[in-house]
Structure formats: structure tokens, C-alpha cells
N, CA and C atoms as a LAMMPS dump frame, in Angstrom:
ITEM: TIMESTEP
0
ITEM: NUMBER OF ATOMS
267
ITEM: BOX BOUNDS ff ff ff
-5.0000000000000000e+02 5.0000000000000000e+02
-5.0000000000000000e+02 5.0000000000000000e+02
-5.0000000000000000e+02 5.0000000000000000e+02
ITEM: ATOMS id mol type element x y z
1 1 1 N -377.521 -198.52 115.686
2 1 2 C -377.927 -199.718 115.002
3 1 3 C -379.354 -199.582 114.483
4 2 1 N -380.178 -198.796 115.12
5 2 2 C -381.563 -198.648 114.696
6 2 3 C -381.675 -197.842 113.4
7 3 1 N -380.63 -197.09 113.043
8 3 2 C -380.671 -196.27 111.837
9 3 3 C -380.184 -197.012 110.603
10 4 1 N -379.773 -198.259 110.728
11 4 2 C -379.238 -198.999 109.595
12 4 3 C -380.352 -199.737 108.875
13 5 1 N -380.171 -199.876 107.574
14 5 2 C -381.146 -200.591 106.75
15 5 3 C -380.491 -201.851 106.235
16 6 1 N -381.142 -202.983 106.427
17 6 2 C -380.621 -204.255 105.952
18 6 3 C -381.602 -204.838 104.951
19 7 1 N -381.092 -205.266 103.807
20 7 2 C -381.912 -205.94 102.802
21 7 3 C -381.86 -207.427 103.106
22 8 1 N -382.962 -207.968 103.544
23 8 2 C -383.011 -209.372 103.89
24 8 3 C -383.245 -210.209 102.642
25 9 1 N -382.884 -211.455 102.716
26 9 2 C -383.07 -212.355 101.581
27 9 3 C -384.555 -212.498 101.255
28 10 1 N -385.394 -212.415 102.243
29 10 2 C -386.826 -212.586 102.017
30 10 3 C -387.494 -211.295 101.529
31 11 1 N -386.779 -210.172 101.537
32 11 2 C -387.354 -208.923 101.05
33 11 3 C -387.579 -209.008 99.549
34 12 1 N -388.745 -208.612 99.113
35 12 2 C -389.049 -208.581 97.691
36 12 3 C -388.662 -207.208 97.157
37 13 1 N -387.757 -207.189 96.211
38 13 2 C -387.301 -205.929 95.634
39 13 3 C -388.427 -205.391 94.744
40 14 1 N -388.881 -204.169 94.976
41 14 2 C -389.966 -203.633 94.161
42 14 3 C -389.514 -203.384 92.723
43 15 1 N -390.452 -203.513 91.8
44 15 2 C -390.184 -203.332 90.381
45 15 3 C -391.126 -202.283 89.801
46 16 1 N -390.684 -201.675 88.717
47 16 2 C -391.508 -200.75 87.948
48 16 3 C -391.81 -201.392 86.597
49 17 1 N -392.964 -201.065 86.039
50 17 2 C -393.325 -201.533 84.703
51 17 3 C -393.301 -200.324 83.774
52 18 1 N -392.503 -200.419 82.707
53 18 2 C -392.319 -199.321 81.771
54 18 3 C -392.81 -199.754 80.396
55 19 1 N -393.705 -198.968 79.821
56 19 2 C -394.17 -199.192 78.455
57 19 3 C -393.217 -198.473 77.516
58 20 1 N -392.601 -199.224 76.605
59 20 2 C -391.6 -198.657 75.712
60 20 3 C -392.197 -198.294 74.358
61 21 1 N -393.065 -199.164 73.827
62 21 2 C -393.658 -198.922 72.514
63 21 3 C -395.029 -199.584 72.476
64 22 1 N -396.102 -198.85 72.118
65 22 2 C -397.418 -199.466 72.087
66 22 3 C -397.642 -200.387 70.889
67 23 1 N -396.789 -200.305 69.887
68 23 2 C -396.981 -201.153 68.718
69 23 3 C -398.09 -200.62 67.818
70 24 1 N -398.625 -201.49 66.969
71 24 2 C -399.635 -201.033 66.012
72 24 3 C -401.059 -201.192 66.53
73 25 1 N -401.246 -202.012 67.559
74 25 2 C -402.589 -202.214 68.131
75 25 3 C -402.765 -201.316 69.356
76 26 1 N -402.8 -200.023 69.103
77 26 2 C -402.787 -199.039 70.194
78 26 3 C -404.02 -199.167 71.088
79 27 1 N -405.174 -199.356 70.515
80 27 2 C -406.395 -199.423 71.338
81 27 3 C -406.403 -200.661 72.228
82 28 1 N -405.834 -201.763 71.758
83 28 2 C -405.715 -202.949 72.62
84 28 3 C -404.769 -202.673 73.783
85 29 1 N -403.697 -201.94 73.501
86 29 2 C -402.747 -201.569 74.551
87 29 3 C -403.411 -200.618 75.536
88 30 1 N -404.202 -199.688 75.046
89 30 2 C -404.918 -198.755 75.925
90 30 3 C -405.84 -199.527 76.869
91 31 1 N -406.545 -200.515 76.349
92 31 2 C -407.429 -201.328 77.195
93 31 3 C -406.618 -202.105 78.239
94 32 1 N -405.46 -202.625 77.844
95 32 2 C -404.61 -203.342 78.797
96 32 3 C -404.082 -202.401 79.878
97 33 1 N -403.669 -201.206 79.48
98 33 2 C -403.201 -200.211 80.453
99 33 3 C -404.336 -199.845 81.41
100 34 1 N -405.519 -199.725 80.887
101 34 2 C -406.674 -199.393 81.731
102 34 3 C -406.937 -200.495 82.75
103 35 1 N -406.857 -201.752 82.314
104 35 2 C -407.067 -202.873 83.243
105 35 3 C -405.973 -202.924 84.307
106 36 1 N -404.739 -202.656 83.914
107 36 2 C -403.621 -202.756 84.856
108 36 3 C -403.583 -201.617 85.862
109 37 1 N -403.904 -200.406 85.418
110 37 2 C -403.752 -199.242 86.288
111 37 3 C -405.048 -198.789 86.944
112 38 1 N -406.184 -199.136 86.364
113 38 2 C -407.458 -198.675 86.896
114 38 3 C -407.786 -197.242 86.507
115 39 1 N -407.031 -196.68 85.571
116 39 2 C -407.276 -195.305 85.116
117 39 3 C -408.451 -195.264 84.143
118 40 1 N -408.912 -194.066 83.879
119 40 2 C -409.983 -193.903 82.904
120 40 3 C -409.461 -194.21 81.508
121 41 1 N -410.358 -194.39 80.575
122 41 2 C -409.976 -194.704 79.203
123 41 3 C -409.161 -193.558 78.603
124 42 1 N -409.563 -192.328 78.874
125 42 2 C -408.845 -191.18 78.337
126 42 3 C -407.42 -191.106 78.878
127 43 1 N -407.26 -191.228 80.189
128 43 2 C -405.922 -191.172 80.784
129 43 3 C -405.057 -192.346 80.334
130 44 1 N -405.661 -193.504 80.17
131 44 2 C -404.917 -194.669 79.683
132 44 3 C -404.417 -194.439 78.267
133 45 1 N -405.24 -193.793 77.433
134 45 2 C -404.827 -193.515 76.058
135 45 3 C -403.671 -192.518 76.044
136 46 1 N -403.762 -191.493 76.851
137 46 2 C -402.682 -190.502 76.924
138 46 3 C -401.398 -191.166 77.406
139 47 1 N -401.499 -192.006 78.424
140 47 2 C -400.33 -192.679 78.971
141 47 3 C -399.712 -193.654 77.96
142 48 1 N -400.55 -194.355 77.219
143 48 2 C -400.057 -195.353 76.26
144 48 3 C -399.426 -194.718 75.027
145 49 1 N -399.779 -193.492 74.726
146 49 2 C -399.23 -192.859 73.526
147 49 3 C -398.034 -191.966 73.814
148 50 1 N -397.762 -191.673 75.064
149 50 2 C -396.598 -190.856 75.422
150 50 3 C -395.54 -191.76 76.049
151 51 1 N -394.803 -192.436 75.188
152 51 2 C -393.824 -193.408 75.666
153 51 3 C -392.432 -192.817 75.693
154 52 1 N -391.538 -193.256 76.499
155 52 2 C -391.705 -194.321 77.484
156 52 3 C -392.545 -193.844 78.671
157 53 1 N -393.413 -194.719 79.133
158 53 2 C -394.34 -194.365 80.2
159 53 3 C -394.19 -195.335 81.365
160 54 1 N -394.111 -194.802 82.551
161 54 2 C -394.037 -195.599 83.765
162 54 3 C -395.465 -195.944 84.174
163 55 1 N -395.835 -197.221 84.035
164 55 2 C -397.213 -197.619 84.294
165 55 3 C -397.458 -198.009 85.745
166 56 1 N -396.611 -198.861 86.274
167 56 2 C -396.759 -199.323 87.649
168 56 3 C -395.459 -199.066 88.393
169 57 1 N -395.564 -198.621 89.628
170 57 2 C -394.382 -198.261 90.42
171 57 3 C -394.368 -199.074 91.708
172 58 1 N -393.231 -199.731 91.962
173 58 2 C -393.027 -200.413 93.236
174 58 3 C -393.9 -201.63 93.463
175 59 1 N -394.149 -202.423 92.437
176 59 2 C -394.969 -203.623 92.579
177 59 3 C -394.056 -204.837 92.744
178 60 1 N -394.563 -205.93 93.314
179 60 2 C -393.753 -207.147 93.428
180 60 3 C -393.362 -207.691 92.052
181 61 1 N -392.308 -208.479 92.033
182 61 2 C -391.765 -208.99 90.776
183 61 3 C -392.785 -209.82 90
184 62 1 N -393.58 -210.627 90.678
185 62 2 C -394.57 -211.461 89.998
186 62 3 C -395.636 -210.614 89.323
187 63 1 N -396.094 -209.562 90.01
188 63 2 C -397.101 -208.67 89.426
189 63 3 C -396.533 -207.907 88.237
190 64 1 N -395.285 -207.488 88.353
191 64 2 C -394.641 -206.774 87.251
192 64 3 C -394.485 -207.678 86.034
193 65 1 N -394.093 -208.923 86.261
194 65 2 C -393.943 -209.873 85.148
195 65 3 C -395.287 -210.159 84.495
196 66 1 N -396.34 -210.268 85.289
197 66 2 C -397.673 -210.509 84.736
198 66 3 C -398.151 -209.311 83.914
199 67 1 N -397.851 -208.103 84.376
200 67 2 C -398.247 -206.899 83.649
201 67 3 C -397.502 -206.798 82.321
202 68 1 N -396.205 -207.086 82.332
203 68 2 C -395.425 -207.052 81.092
204 68 3 C -395.934 -208.107 80.121
205 69 1 N -396.268 -209.269 80.623
206 69 2 C -396.8 -210.33 79.771
207 69 3 C -398.129 -209.915 79.143
208 70 1 N -398.996 -209.277 79.924
209 70 2 C -400.287 -208.819 79.397
210 70 3 C -400.088 -207.761 78.313
211 71 1 N -399.128 -206.877 78.507
212 71 2 C -398.857 -205.848 77.504
213 71 3 C -398.248 -206.449 76.236
214 72 1 N -397.373 -207.406 76.4
215 72 2 C -396.765 -208.046 75.226
216 72 3 C -397.785 -208.877 74.45
217 73 1 N -398.769 -209.435 75.144
218 73 2 C -399.808 -210.218 74.474
219 73 3 C -400.631 -209.375 73.514
220 74 1 N -400.742 -208.078 73.773
221 74 2 C -401.512 -207.205 72.876
222 74 3 C -400.621 -206.449 71.908
223 75 1 N -399.33 -206.791 71.867
224 75 2 C -398.44 -206.232 70.857
225 75 3 C -397.566 -205.079 71.29
226 76 1 N -397.518 -204.789 72.571
227 76 2 C -396.7 -203.674 73.062
228 76 3 C -395.323 -204.183 73.472
229 77 1 N -394.376 -203.261 73.539
230 77 2 C -393.061 -203.56 74.11
231 77 3 C -393.016 -202.937 75.495
232 78 1 N -392.754 -203.764 76.491
233 78 2 C -392.695 -203.293 77.876
234 78 3 C -391.602 -204.05 78.599
235 79 1 N -391.149 -203.485 79.704
236 79 2 C -390.104 -204.135 80.498
237 79 3 C -390.3 -203.815 81.967
238 80 1 N -389.659 -204.644 82.803
239 80 2 C -389.65 -204.379 84.239
240 80 3 C -388.27 -203.842 84.603
241 81 1 N -388.261 -202.998 85.587
242 81 2 C -387.002 -202.432 86.095
243 81 3 C -387.035 -202.51 87.614
244 82 1 N -385.919 -202.946 88.172
245 82 2 C -385.82 -202.978 89.631
246 82 3 C -385.674 -201.569 90.163
247 83 1 N -386.358 -201.301 91.256
248 83 2 C -386.21 -200 91.908
249 83 3 C -384.904 -199.99 92.673
250 84 1 N -384.194 -198.887 92.674
251 84 2 C -382.934 -198.829 93.434
252 84 3 C -383.202 -198.913 94.928
253 85 1 N -382.209 -199.434 95.629
254 85 2 C -382.332 -199.518 97.084
255 85 3 C -382.318 -198.123 97.675
256 86 1 N -383.045 -197.927 98.762
257 86 2 C -383.056 -196.592 99.381
258 86 3 C -381.705 -196.279 99.994
259 87 1 N -381.322 -195.03 99.909
260 87 2 C -380.071 -194.564 100.503
261 87 3 C -380.362 -194.002 101.89
262 88 1 N -380.413 -194.902 102.839
263 88 2 C -380.669 -194.493 104.211
264 88 3 C -379.353 -194.381 104.96
265 89 1 N -379.26 -193.43 105.87
266 89 2 C -378.002 -193.265 106.619
267 89 3 C -377.715 -194.425 107.525
């Protein structure tokens, strides 16, 4: 019984934030990526221009929705994806 994994109703399913298209305001998207990830300006630019790019991994749903909203506000296309459940024996 100790080896079983149960997904409780109160468990928050982790989400990923994926940048699909930076749009035409690339530098605004780079600044948003920098604010969200804490990366340097150079790394944020590389990440924002090589799409699709996984920006945030395993964050709560509210944080993922806020990040997608911030990216969409500057003209980017982004989405959240639920992380698959772990396959534990």
C-alpha cells in the first residue's frame, strides 16, 4: 500500500507554459519572458525566438494562467499544458 500513488482532489496538477509564437513585438515578449523566468536578456531572447519554447515547468495552474496572460498582453501566443501524472508502480 505504501507504493501506491493517489491523486487527491486537493492536489494541484502542475502545468507547463509553452510559448508558441512571439508575434511581431518580439522585444516586448523577450522582456516578458525575462520577467517570468528570471533569465538574462540574452537567454530570454534566444528562448523567445526558438519556438515552441517551454518557459515554465511544473507551476500551479494560477501561476501558469497569469504567465500566459502576461505573454498574450504583449502580443505573443502561449498556452498552458497539464503535466502528465507520474507512472509510479
